[in-house]
Biopython code that builds the backbone (N, CA, C, O; Angstrom):
import numpy as np
from Bio.PDB.StructureBuilder import StructureBuilder

atoms = [
    (1, "MET", "N", (103.173, 87.848, 104.489)),
    (1, "MET", "CA", (102.865, 89.210, 104.860)),
    (1, "MET", "C", (101.491, 89.252, 105.522)),
    (1, "MET", "O", (100.571, 88.547, 105.110)),
    (2, "ASN", "N", (101.365, 90.076, 106.538)),
    (2, "ASN", "CA", (100.127, 90.217, 107.278)),
    (2, "ASN", "C", (99.050, 90.819, 106.376)),
    (2, "ASN", "O", (99.164, 91.965, 105.942)),
    (3, "SER", "N", (98.013, 90.043, 106.101)),
    (3, "SER", "CA", (96.967, 90.491, 105.182)),
    (3, "SER", "C", (96.151, 91.646, 105.749)),
    (3, "SER", "O", (95.647, 92.476, 104.993)),
    (4, "LYS", "N", (96.015, 91.709, 107.075)),
    (4, "LYS", "CA", (95.290, 92.818, 107.681)),
    (4, "LYS", "C", (96.033, 94.136, 107.447)),
    (4, "LYS", "O", (95.428, 95.139, 107.070)),
    (5, "ILE", "N", (97.340, 94.125, 107.673)),
    (5, "ILE", "CA", (98.125, 95.342, 107.466)),
    (5, "ILE", "C", (98.081, 95.750, 106.005)),
    (5, "ILE", "O", (97.939, 96.931, 105.689)),
    (6, "LYS", "N", (98.202, 94.776, 105.115)),
    (6, "LYS", "CA", (98.120, 95.071, 103.673)),
    (6, "LYS", "C", (96.762, 95.693, 103.340)),
    (6, "LYS", "O", (96.693, 96.617, 102.529)),
    (7, "SER", "N", (95.702, 95.207, 103.943)),
    (7, "SER", "CA", (94.367, 95.773, 103.719)),
    (7, "SER", "C", (94.276, 97.200, 104.245)),
    (7, "SER", "O", (93.735, 98.080, 103.576)),
    (8, "TYR", "N", (94.806, 97.426, 105.442)),
    (8, "TYR", "CA", (94.763, 98.778, 106.016)),
    (8, "TYR", "C", (95.551, 99.766, 105.161)),
    (8, "TYR", "O", (95.121, 100.901, 104.956)),
    (9, "VAL", "N", (96.695, 99.332, 104.669)),
    (9, "VAL", "CA", (97.486, 100.194, 103.782)),
    (9, "VAL", "C", (96.710, 100.454, 102.489)),
    (9, "VAL", "O", (96.723, 101.569, 101.969)),
    (10, "GLY", "N", (96.042, 99.434, 101.980)),
    (10, "GLY", "CA", (95.212, 99.599, 100.781)),
    (10, "GLY", "C", (94.097, 100.609, 101.002)),
    (10, "GLY", "O", (93.814, 101.427, 100.127)),
    (11, "PHE", "N", (93.459, 100.555, 102.173)),
    (11, "PHE", "CA", (92.417, 101.540, 102.508)),
    (11, "PHE", "C", (93.001, 102.946, 102.512)),
    (11, "PHE", "O", (92.402, 103.883, 101.984)),
    (12, "ALA", "N", (94.186, 103.081, 103.118)),
    (12, "ALA", "CA", (94.829, 104.399, 103.198)),
    (12, "ALA", "C", (95.198, 104.927, 101.812)),
    (12, "ALA", "O", (95.068, 106.120, 101.541)),
    (13, "ILE", "N", (95.657, 104.032, 100.939)),
    (13, "ILE", "CA", (96.001, 104.443, 99.572)),
    (13, "ILE", "C", (94.753, 104.931, 98.853)),
    (13, "ILE", "O", (94.769, 105.986, 98.220)),
    (14, "ASN", "N", (93.671, 104.165, 98.951)),
    (14, "ASN", "CA", (92.412, 104.552, 98.297)),
    (14, "ASN", "C", (91.880, 105.878, 98.835)),
    (14, "ASN", "O", (91.258, 106.650, 98.106)),
    (15, "LYS", "N", (92.128, 106.126, 100.092)),
    (15, "LYS", "CA", (91.670, 107.348, 100.745)),
    (15, "LYS", "C", (92.567, 108.547, 100.419)),
    (15, "LYS", "O", (92.201, 109.691, 100.689)),
    (16, "GLY", "N", (93.743, 108.282, 99.838)),
    (16, "GLY", "CA", (94.697, 109.355, 99.540)),
    (16, "GLY", "C", (95.510, 109.761, 100.746)),
    (16, "GLY", "O", (95.984, 110.893, 100.835)),
    (17, "ASP", "N", (95.671, 108.839, 101.673)),
    (17, "ASP", "CA", (96.327, 109.096, 102.948)),
    (17, "ASP", "C", (97.784, 108.629, 102.977)),
    (17, "ASP", "O", (98.429, 108.704, 104.022)),
    (18, "VAL", "N", (98.306, 108.154, 101.858)),
    (18, "VAL", "CA", (99.660, 107.611, 101.811)),
    (18, "VAL", "C", (100.542, 108.510, 100.947)),
    (18, "VAL", "O", (100.143, 108.954, 99.871)),
    (19, "VAL", "N", (101.751, 108.765, 101.448)),
    (19, "VAL", "CA", (102.752, 109.510, 100.687)),
    (19, "VAL", "C", (103.895, 108.539, 100.423)),
    (19, "VAL", "O", (104.487, 108.003, 101.359)),
    (20, "LEU", "N", (104.208, 108.311, 99.142)),
    (20, "LEU", "CA", (105.233, 107.353, 98.754)),
    (20, "LEU", "C", (106.576, 108.046, 98.537)),
    (20, "LEU", "O", (106.653, 109.066, 97.853)),
    (21, "GLY", "N", (107.624, 107.490, 99.119)),
    (21, "GLY", "CA", (108.974, 107.989, 98.902)),
    (21, "GLY", "C", (109.387, 109.051, 99.907)),
    (21, "GLY", "O", (108.581, 109.886, 100.317)),
    (22, "LEU", "N", (110.649, 109.007, 100.294)),
    (22, "LEU", "CA", (111.174, 109.911, 101.319)),
    (22, "LEU", "C", (111.134, 111.369, 100.875)),
    (22, "LEU", "O", (110.775, 112.239, 101.668)),
    (23, "ASP", "N", (111.493, 111.652, 99.630)),
    (23, "ASP", "CA", (111.467, 113.037, 99.145)),
    (23, "ASP", "C", (110.060, 113.603, 99.202)),
    (23, "ASP", "O", (109.869, 114.758, 99.580)),
    (24, "ASN", "N", (109.080, 112.804, 98.831)),
    (24, "ASN", "CA", (107.686, 113.257, 98.877)),
    (24, "ASN", "C", (107.208, 113.451, 100.316)),
    (24, "ASN", "O", (106.428, 114.361, 100.596)),
    (25, "ILE", "N", (107.673, 112.604, 101.216)),
    (25, "ILE", "CA", (107.314, 112.759, 102.627)),
    (25, "ILE", "C", (107.842, 114.089, 103.151)),
    (25, "ILE", "O", (107.136, 114.809, 103.857)),
    (26, "LYS", "N", (109.081, 114.411, 102.804)),
    (26, "LYS", "CA", (109.686, 115.663, 103.261)),
    (26, "LYS", "C", (108.955, 116.883, 102.698)),
    (26, "LYS", "O", (108.842, 117.903, 103.377)),
    (27, "LYS", "N", (108.460, 116.784, 101.463)),
    (27, "LYS", "CA", (107.790, 117.914, 100.806)),
    (27, "LYS", "C", (106.300, 118.002, 101.139)),
    (27, "LYS", "O", (105.675, 119.034, 100.897)),
    (28, "SER", "N", (105.737, 116.953, 101.680)),
    (28, "SER", "CA", (104.299, 116.887, 101.916)),
    (28, "SER", "C", (103.843, 117.947, 102.914)),
    (28, "SER", "O", (104.550, 118.275, 103.866)),
    (29, "LYS", "N", (102.647, 118.471, 102.671)),
    (29, "LYS", "CA", (102.065, 119.439, 103.597)),
    (29, "LYS", "C", (101.467, 118.745, 104.813)),
    (29, "LYS", "O", (101.272, 119.370, 105.855)),
    (30, "LYS", "N", (101.176, 117.450, 104.682)),
    (30, "LYS", "CA", (100.662, 116.665, 105.805)),
    (30, "LYS", "C", (101.839, 116.056, 106.567)),
    (30, "LYS", "O", (102.677, 115.372, 105.980)),
    (31, "ALA", "N", (101.895, 116.306, 107.860)),
    (31, "ALA", "CA", (102.947, 115.714, 108.679)),
    (31, "ALA", "C", (102.682, 114.220, 108.838)),
    (31, "ALA", "O", (101.564, 113.824, 109.168)),
    (32, "PRO", "N", (103.696, 113.387, 108.606)),
    (32, "PRO", "CA", (103.487, 111.938, 108.773)),
    (32, "PRO", "C", (103.290, 111.569, 110.233)),
    (32, "PRO", "O", (103.888, 112.165, 111.129)),
    (33, "LYS", "N", (102.439, 110.575, 110.455)),
    (33, "LYS", "CA", (102.235, 110.056, 111.808)),
    (33, "LYS", "C", (102.779, 108.644, 111.930)),
    (33, "LYS", "O", (103.056, 108.158, 113.027)),
    (34, "LEU", "N", (102.929, 107.987, 110.768)),
    (34, "LEU", "CA", (103.501, 106.643, 110.707)),
    (34, "LEU", "C", (104.340, 106.560, 109.442)),
    (34, "LEU", "O", (103.892, 106.947, 108.363)),
    (35, "VAL", "N", (105.558, 106.053, 109.579)),
    (35, "VAL", "CA", (106.439, 105.830, 108.432)),
    (35, "VAL", "C", (106.817, 104.358, 108.439)),
    (35, "VAL", "O", (107.248, 103.819, 109.458)),
    (36, "ILE", "N", (106.650, 103.718, 107.294)),
    (36, "ILE", "CA", (107.059, 102.310, 107.143)),
    (36, "ILE", "C", (108.180, 102.269, 106.118)),
    (36, "ILE", "O", (108.053, 102.795, 105.013)),
    (37, "ILE", "N", (109.275, 101.636, 106.504)),
    (37, "ILE", "CA", (110.466, 101.570, 105.657)),
    (37, "ILE", "C", (110.864, 100.115, 105.437)),
    (37, "ILE", "O", (110.690, 99.273, 106.318)),
    (38, "ALA", "N", (111.394, 99.833, 104.267)),
    (38, "ALA", "CA", (111.862, 98.480, 103.941)),
    (38, "ALA", "C", (113.160, 98.189, 104.687)),
    (38, "ALA", "O", (114.002, 99.074, 104.841)),
    (39, "SER", "N", (113.322, 96.962, 105.146)),
    (39, "SER", "CA", (114.552, 96.601, 105.855)),
    (39, "SER", "C", (115.760, 96.638, 104.930)),
    (39, "SER", "O", (116.892, 96.752, 105.399)),
    (40, "ASP", "N", (115.536, 96.543, 103.615)),
    (40, "ASP", "CA", (116.652, 96.585, 102.669)),
    (40, "ASP", "C", (116.893, 97.987, 102.104)),
    (40, "ASP", "O", (117.635, 98.140, 101.134)),
    (41, "ALA", "N", (116.275, 99.011, 102.698)),
    (41, "ALA", "CA", (116.532, 100.393, 102.278)),
    (41, "ALA", "C", (117.968, 100.762, 102.660)),
    (41, "ALA", "O", (118.554, 100.154, 103.556)),
    (42, "SER", "N", (118.519, 101.748, 101.984)),
    (42, "SER", "CA", (119.896, 102.165, 102.269)),
    (42, "SER", "C", (119.989, 102.768, 103.672)),
    (42, "SER", "O", (118.995, 103.227, 104.234)),
    (43, "GLU", "N", (121.190, 102.757, 104.219)),
    (43, "GLU", "CA", (121.409, 103.327, 105.553)),
    (43, "GLU", "C", (121.066, 104.810, 105.566)),
    (43, "GLU", "O", (120.533, 105.317, 106.554)),
    (44, "LYS", "N", (121.369, 105.510, 104.474)),
    (44, "LYS", "CA", (121.048, 106.942, 104.376)),
    (44, "LYS", "C", (119.530, 107.152, 104.449)),
    (44, "LYS", "O", (119.057, 108.048, 105.148)),
    (45, "THR", "N", (118.782, 106.332, 103.735)),
    (45, "THR", "CA", (117.320, 106.439, 103.756)),
    (45, "THR", "C", (116.786, 106.136, 105.145)),
    (45, "THR", "O", (115.879, 106.816, 105.625)),
    (46, "LYS", "N", (117.338, 105.124, 105.792)),
    (46, "LYS", "CA", (116.911, 104.788, 107.156)),
    (46, "LYS", "C", (117.200, 105.940, 108.119)),
    (46, "LYS", "O", (116.364, 106.284, 108.955)),
    (47, "LYS", "N", (118.382, 106.528, 107.998)),
    (47, "LYS", "CA", (118.769, 107.632, 108.878)),
    (47, "LYS", "C", (117.858, 108.842, 108.660)),
    (47, "LYS", "O", (117.397, 109.452, 109.625)),
    (48, "GLU", "N", (117.598, 109.190, 107.396)),
    (48, "GLU", "CA", (116.749, 110.337, 107.087)),
    (48, "GLU", "C", (115.300, 110.081, 107.502)),
    (48, "GLU", "O", (114.608, 111.001, 107.938)),
    (49, "SER", "N", (114.842, 108.845, 107.371)),
    (49, "SER", "CA", (113.482, 108.496, 107.800)),
    (49, "SER", "C", (113.354, 108.638, 109.309)),
    (49, "SER", "O", (112.351, 109.147, 109.809)),
    (50, "LYS", "N", (114.368, 108.189, 110.030)),
    (50, "LYS", "CA", (114.361, 108.291, 111.491)),
    (50, "LYS", "C", (114.345, 109.758, 111.919)),
    (50, "LYS", "O", (113.619, 110.138, 112.837)),
    (51, "PHE", "N", (115.152, 110.575, 111.244)),
    (51, "PHE", "CA", (115.177, 112.011, 111.547)),
    (51, "PHE", "C", (113.809, 112.640, 111.288)),
    (51, "PHE", "O", (113.326, 113.444, 112.085)),
    (52, "CYS", "N", (113.199, 112.273, 110.179)),
    (52, "CYS", "CA", (111.875, 112.782, 109.810)),
    (52, "CYS", "C", (110.844, 112.390, 110.872)),
    (52, "CYS", "O", (109.996, 113.204, 111.239)),
    (53, "CYS", "N", (110.910, 111.173, 111.359)),
    (53, "CYS", "CA", (109.989, 110.704, 112.401)),
    (53, "CYS", "C", (110.195, 111.475, 113.697)),
    (53, "CYS", "O", (109.228, 111.818, 114.377)),
    (54, "GLN", "N", (111.430, 111.746, 114.036)),
    (54, "GLN", "CA", (111.705, 112.514, 115.247)),
    (54, "GLN", "C", (111.184, 113.936, 115.102)),
    (54, "GLN", "O", (110.627, 114.497, 116.046)),
    (55, "LYS", "N", (111.361, 114.511, 113.937)),
    (55, "LYS", "CA", (110.913, 115.886, 113.677)),
    (55, "LYS", "C", (109.398, 116.020, 113.809)),
    (55, "LYS", "O", (108.901, 116.976, 114.405)),
    (56, "PHE", "N", (108.667, 115.054, 113.247)),
    (56, "PHE", "CA", (107.204, 115.122, 113.243)),
    (56, "PHE", "C", (106.546, 114.274, 114.333)),
    (56, "PHE", "O", (105.321, 114.165, 114.385)),
    (57, "LYS", "N", (107.367, 113.675, 115.203)),
    (57, "LYS", "CA", (106.861, 112.810, 116.282)),
    (57, "LYS", "C", (106.006, 111.667, 115.709)),
    (57, "LYS", "O", (104.879, 111.425, 116.143)),
    (58, "ALA", "N", (106.574, 110.995, 114.744)),
    (58, "ALA", "CA", (105.891, 109.894, 114.069)),
    (58, "ALA", "C", (106.493, 108.556, 114.497)),
    (58, "ALA", "O", (107.616, 108.492, 114.997)),
    (59, "VAL", "N", (105.726, 107.502, 114.290)),
    (59, "VAL", "CA", (106.176, 106.139, 114.566)),
    (59, "VAL", "C", (106.899, 105.611, 113.325)),
    (59, "VAL", "O", (106.431, 105.811, 112.204)),
    (60, "LEU", "N", (108.026, 104.946, 113.518)),
    (60, "LEU", "CA", (108.788, 104.343, 112.416)),
    (60, "LEU", "C", (108.737, 102.830, 112.555)),
    (60, "LEU", "O", (109.084, 102.273, 113.597)),
    (61, "ILE", "N", (108.300, 102.179, 111.486)),
    (61, "ILE", "CA", (108.224, 100.719, 111.462)),
    (61, "ILE", "C", (109.081, 100.209, 110.320)),
    (61, "ILE", "O", (109.015, 100.713, 109.199)),
    (62, "GLU", "N", (109.894, 99.193, 110.623)),
    (62, "GLU", "CA", (110.702, 98.547, 109.589)),
    (62, "GLU", "C", (109.993, 97.275, 109.145)),
    (62, "GLU", "O", (109.606, 96.441, 109.963)),
    (63, "CYS", "N", (109.833, 97.146, 107.840)),
    (63, "CYS", "CA", (109.134, 96.014, 107.254)),
    (63, "CYS", "C", (110.154, 95.010, 106.742)),
    (63, "CYS", "O", (110.989, 95.335, 105.897)),
    (64, "GLY", "N", (110.082, 93.799, 107.253)),
    (64, "GLY", "CA", (110.998, 92.749, 106.828)),
    (64, "GLY", "C", (110.689, 92.222, 105.438)),
    (64, "GLY", "O", (111.557, 91.650, 104.777)),
    (65, "LYS", "N", (109.467, 92.411, 104.998)),
    (65, "LYS", "CA", (109.057, 91.996, 103.652)),
    (65, "LYS", "C", (109.145, 93.198, 102.719)),
    (65, "LYS", "O", (109.595, 94.272, 103.119)),
    (66, "SER", "N", (108.727, 93.019, 101.517)),
    (66, "SER", "CA", (108.818, 94.063, 100.501)),
    (66, "SER", "C", (107.771, 95.160, 100.708)),
    (66, "SER", "O", (106.572, 94.886, 100.739)),
    (67, "VAL", "N", (108.234, 96.391, 100.848)),
    (67, "VAL", "CA", (107.322, 97.534, 100.915)),
    (67, "VAL", "C", (106.656, 97.720, 99.552)),
    (67, "VAL", "O", (105.504, 98.145, 99.468)),
    (68, "GLU", "N", (107.387, 97.399, 98.496)),
    (68, "GLU", "CA", (106.825, 97.481, 97.143)),
    (68, "GLU", "C", (105.561, 96.632, 97.039)),
    (68, "GLU", "O", (104.573, 97.046, 96.434)),
    (69, "GLU", "N", (105.603, 95.445, 97.634)),
    (69, "GLU", "CA", (104.447, 94.542, 97.620)),
    (69, "GLU", "C", (103.308, 95.095, 98.474)),
    (69, "GLU", "O", (102.134, 94.942, 98.137)),
    (70, "LEU", "N", (103.669, 95.736, 99.575)),
    (70, "LEU", "CA", (102.672, 96.296, 100.483)),
    (70, "LEU", "C", (101.870, 97.417, 99.825)),
    (70, "LEU", "O", (100.652, 97.487, 99.988)),
    (71, "VAL", "N", (102.549, 98.296, 99.080)),
    (71, "VAL", "CA", (101.863, 99.424, 98.433)),
    (71, "VAL", "C", (101.574, 99.160, 96.952)),
    (71, "VAL", "O", (100.940, 99.974, 96.280)),
    (72, "GLU", "N", (102.044, 98.020, 96.458)),
    (72, "GLU", "CA", (101.845, 97.608, 95.060)),
    (72, "GLU", "C", (102.381, 98.627, 94.064)),
    (72, "GLU", "O", (101.754, 98.902, 93.041)),
    (73, "LYS", "N", (103.561, 99.189, 94.377)),
    (73, "LYS", "CA", (104.259, 100.124, 93.497)),
    (73, "LYS", "C", (105.734, 99.723, 93.462)),
    (73, "LYS", "O", (106.363, 99.626, 94.516)),
    (74, "PRO", "N", (106.296, 99.490, 92.280)),
    (74, "PRO", "CA", (107.710, 99.104, 92.196)),
    (74, "PRO", "C", (108.643, 100.249, 92.595)),
    (74, "PRO", "O", (108.378, 101.415, 92.301)),
    (75, "GLY", "N", (109.728, 99.897, 93.261)),
    (75, "GLY", "CA", (110.757, 100.863, 93.617)),
    (75, "GLY", "C", (110.524, 101.632, 94.906)),
    (75, "GLY", "O", (111.365, 102.446, 95.286)),
    (76, "VAL", "N", (109.417, 101.402, 95.588)),
    (76, "VAL", "CA", (109.111, 102.141, 96.824)),
    (76, "VAL", "C", (109.801, 101.455, 98.002)),
    (76, "VAL", "O", (109.638, 100.254, 98.218)),
    (77, "LYS", "N", (110.570, 102.233, 98.758)),
    (77, "LYS", "CA", (111.263, 101.711, 99.937)),
    (77, "LYS", "C", (110.723, 102.296, 101.235)),
    (77, "LYS", "O", (110.963, 101.754, 102.314)),
    (78, "VAL", "N", (109.988, 103.411, 101.129)),
    (78, "VAL", "CA", (109.458, 104.066, 102.330)),
    (78, "VAL", "C", (108.170, 104.800, 101.972)),
    (78, "VAL", "O", (108.035, 105.351, 100.880)),
    (79, "PHE", "N", (107.219, 104.798, 102.919)),
    (79, "PHE", "CA", (105.998, 105.572, 102.737)),
    (79, "PHE", "C", (105.469, 106.006, 104.098)),
    (79, "PHE", "O", (105.844, 105.458, 105.135)),
    (80, "SER", "N", (104.588, 107.004, 104.067)),
    (80, "SER", "CA", (104.016, 107.497, 105.319)),
    (80, "SER", "C", (102.500, 107.516, 105.245)),
    (80, "SER", "O", (101.907, 107.472, 104.168)),
    (81, "MET", "N", (101.888, 107.584, 106.426)),
    (81, "MET", "CA", (100.435, 107.650, 106.560)),
    (81, "MET", "C", (100.085, 108.700, 107.605)),
    (81, "MET", "O", (100.899, 109.026, 108.470)),
    (82, "THR", "N", (98.847, 109.233, 107.514)),
    (82, "THR", "CA", (98.421, 110.249, 108.475)),
    (82, "THR", "C", (97.104, 109.915, 109.174)),
    (82, "THR", "O", (96.750, 110.583, 110.146)),
    (83, "ASP", "N", (96.376, 108.915, 108.716)),
    (83, "ASP", "CA", (95.072, 108.592, 109.306)),
    (83, "ASP", "C", (95.246, 107.861, 110.638)),
    (83, "ASP", "O", (95.760, 106.743, 110.681)),
    (84, "ASN", "N", (94.813, 108.505, 111.721)),
    (84, "ASN", "CA", (95.007, 107.945, 113.066)),
    (84, "ASN", "C", (94.354, 106.582, 113.258)),
    (84, "ASN", "O", (94.949, 105.699, 113.877)),
    (85, "ASN", "N", (93.149, 106.394, 112.743)),
    (85, "ASN", "CA", (92.446, 105.121, 112.947)),
    (85, "ASN", "C", (93.139, 103.968, 112.225)),
    (85, "ASN", "O", (93.273, 102.880, 112.786)),
    (86, "LEU", "N", (93.580, 104.195, 110.990)),
    (86, "LEU", "CA", (94.284, 103.136, 110.262)),
    (86, "LEU", "C", (95.652, 102.856, 110.887)),
    (86, "LEU", "O", (96.098, 101.709, 110.934)),
    (87, "ILE", "N", (96.298, 103.889, 111.355)),
    (87, "ILE", "CA", (97.601, 103.708, 112.020)),
    (87, "ILE", "C", (97.423, 102.880, 113.295)),
    (87, "ILE", "O", (98.204, 101.965, 113.558)),
    (88, "LYS", "N", (96.417, 103.195, 114.068)),
    (88, "LYS", "CA", (96.144, 102.438, 115.295)),
    (88, "LYS", "C", (95.884, 100.965, 114.974)),
    (88, "LYS", "O", (96.381, 100.077, 115.666)),
    (89, "ALA", "N", (95.103, 100.710, 113.920)),
    (89, "ALA", "CA", (94.811, 99.333, 113.509)),
    (89, "ALA", "C", (96.084, 98.604, 113.080)),
    (89, "ALA", "O", (96.276, 97.436, 113.416)),
    (90, "ILE", "N", (96.949, 99.290, 112.341)),
    (90, "ILE", "CA", (98.219, 98.682, 111.913)),
    (90, "ILE", "C", (99.079, 98.348, 113.124)),
    (90, "ILE", "O", (99.626, 97.249, 113.213)),
    (91, "LEU", "N", (99.201, 99.284, 114.051)),
    (91, "LEU", "CA", (100.038, 99.055, 115.236)),
    (91, "LEU", "C", (99.522, 97.895, 116.088)),
    (91, "LEU", "O", (100.313, 97.203, 116.729)),
    (92, "GLN", "N", (98.227, 97.679, 116.102)),
    (92, "GLN", "CA", (97.645, 96.578, 116.868)),
    (92, "GLN", "C", (97.848, 95.231, 116.180)),
    (92, "GLN", "O", (97.681, 94.187, 116.812)),
    (93, "ASN", "N", (98.207, 95.238, 114.896)),
    (93, "ASN", "CA", (98.345, 93.985, 114.148)),
    (93, "ASN", "C", (99.775, 93.712, 113.695)),
    (93, "ASN", "O", (99.983, 92.939, 112.760)),
    (94, "LEU", "N", (100.754, 94.323, 114.332)),
    (94, "LEU", "CA", (102.150, 94.072, 113.968)),
    (94, "LEU", "C", (102.495, 92.608, 114.239)),
    (94, "LEU", "O", (102.012, 92.011, 115.200)),
    (95, "ASP", "N", (103.330, 92.050, 113.383)),
    (95, "ASP", "CA", (103.773, 90.670, 113.564)),
    (95, "ASP", "C", (105.276, 90.589, 113.339)),
    (95, "ASP", "O", (105.965, 91.609, 113.361)),
    (96, "GLU", "N", (105.784, 89.387, 113.125)),
    (96, "GLU", "CA", (107.236, 89.201, 112.978)),
    (96, "GLU", "C", (107.810, 89.876, 111.729)),
    (96, "GLU", "O", (109.023, 90.067, 111.644)),
    (97, "ASP", "N", (106.975, 90.236, 110.767)),
    (97, "ASP", "CA", (107.449, 90.915, 109.561)),
    (97, "ASP", "C", (107.612, 92.423, 109.762)),
    (97, "ASP", "O", (108.212, 93.098, 108.926)),
    (98, "PHE", "N", (107.091, 92.945, 110.849)),
    (98, "PHE", "CA", (107.128, 94.382, 111.101)),
    (98, "PHE", "C", (107.739, 94.649, 112.465)),
    (98, "PHE", "O", (107.320, 94.075, 113.470)),
    (99, "LYS", "N", (108.738, 95.529, 112.491)),
    (99, "LYS", "CA", (109.438, 95.839, 113.733)),
    (99, "LYS", "C", (109.326, 97.336, 114.004)),
    (99, "LYS", "O", (109.733, 98.153, 113.178)),
    (100, "CYS", "N", (108.778, 97.692, 115.151)),
    (100, "CYS", "CA", (108.656, 99.090, 115.528)),
    (100, "CYS", "C", (110.054, 99.587, 115.911)),
    (100, "CYS", "O", (110.654, 99.077, 116.857)),
    (101, "VAL", "N", (110.569, 100.572, 115.186)),
    (101, "VAL", "CA", (111.921, 101.051, 115.388)),
    (101, "VAL", "C", (111.955, 102.296, 116.261)),
    (101, "VAL", "O", (112.808, 102.420, 117.141)),
    (102, "GLU", "N", (111.038, 103.209, 116.022)),
    (102, "GLU", "CA", (111.064, 104.515, 116.690)),
    (102, "GLU", "C", (109.650, 104.919, 117.073)),
    (102, "GLU", "O", (108.754, 104.944, 116.230)),
    (103, "VAL", "N", (109.456, 105.233, 118.339)),
    (103, "VAL", "CA", (108.188, 105.771, 118.810)),
    (103, "VAL", "C", (108.514, 107.049, 119.565)),
    (103, "VAL", "O", (109.167, 107.020, 120.608)),
    (104, "VAL", "N", (108.050, 108.175, 119.023)),
    (104, "VAL", "CA", (108.345, 109.474, 119.629)),
    (104, "VAL", "C", (107.039, 110.071, 120.130)),
    (104, "VAL", "O", (106.066, 110.160, 119.381)),
    (105, "ASN", "N", (107.016, 110.473, 121.374)),
    (105, "ASN", "CA", (105.818, 111.122, 121.938)),
    (105, "ASN", "C", (106.100, 112.559, 122.255)),
    (105, "ASN", "O", (105.218, 113.269, 122.736)),
]
sb = StructureBuilder()
sb.init_structure("model")
sb.init_model(0)
sb.init_chain("A")
sb.init_seg("    ")
for serial, (resi, resn, name, xyz) in enumerate(atoms, 1):
    if name == "N":
        sb.init_residue(resn, " ", resi, " ")
    sb.init_atom(name, np.array(xyz, "f"), 0.0, 1.0, " ", f" {name:<3s}", serial, name[0])
structure = sb.get_structure()
């Protein structure tokens, strides 16, 4: 797993900039700007995440590794972020473990 991306996600978590879980993303008052989903998430979760990204014009990234490991929380398959600077840093450091699925402008 890309240690830089893991660090950036850790910064966002410490800052309170991460929303864990699809239901929480939908209920959040902050519109997501980046959504990262596990490649082993259910098709329904993937479809709803994609719809959510289209609605809020957010970037969707599929993680080939464990999202649980990335956010250090068991059972998490999807999370969102809103900090533009951390999102930009993550997008600049994508590797083979992360695949950009949806970019809406």
